[in-house]
Structure formats: structure tokens, C-alpha cells
N, C-alpha and C positions, 0 to 999 in steps of 0.2 A: 596381155595374154601371151603365154609362152608358146613358142613354135612347137609343132608336133614333129617328132622324128620317127620315121618308119625304117626299121631294120630289115635287111634282106638276108634270108638264110642260105642262099645259093652262091654267095660271094666267097671266093677262095682268098682269104686274107693273106696267107703266106705267099701267094703268087703276086700280090699287089704291094706288099710292104717290104722295101729293101731292108729296113731295120730289123723286122721280124725274121726275114730270110737270113740275114747275117748272124742273128742270135742263134737260130736253129743250126746253122752250119758250125758255129763256134762250140755249141754244146755237143754236137755230134763228133766233132774233132776231139774235144777234151775227153769224151766218153771212150772213143776208139783208141786214143793214144795214152790214156791214163793221166790226163791233165794237160795243161798248157805250160810249156817251159818258160822260165824267166831268165833274163840275163843276170850277170853278177851284181848289177846295180838295182835289180828288181823290176826292170821294164819288161814288157812282153817281148818274146822272141821275134825277131824280124821275119823269119820264115812263116810265122803264123799270121802276122799283121798284113803282110803283102799278099 
């Protein structure tokens, strides 16, 4: 028999997930700055990554 999973609607996922928080911050930065700058070799800019 499969286990039953109960979901809770009052959990703030953004506050609990570092990955989701980082993604939201990245999207907000890119939206505010008009994108994320890349270096000449195509890597992400250091000021964005740190």
C-alpha cells in the first residue's frame, strides 16, 4: 500500500527553501538590471555569483 501524503497550505515554501529563494533573488535581479551580465568567456559575472 502506498503511503498517504498530507499537504499543508500554511507553509511558506519560499522561506524554507534556499534553492527557491536563490532563484527568486536571481530573477528579481535580472528583471531589475535588464539581465545578468556575462564575462568575455560566457561565464556568469562574479559580482552576481558572490
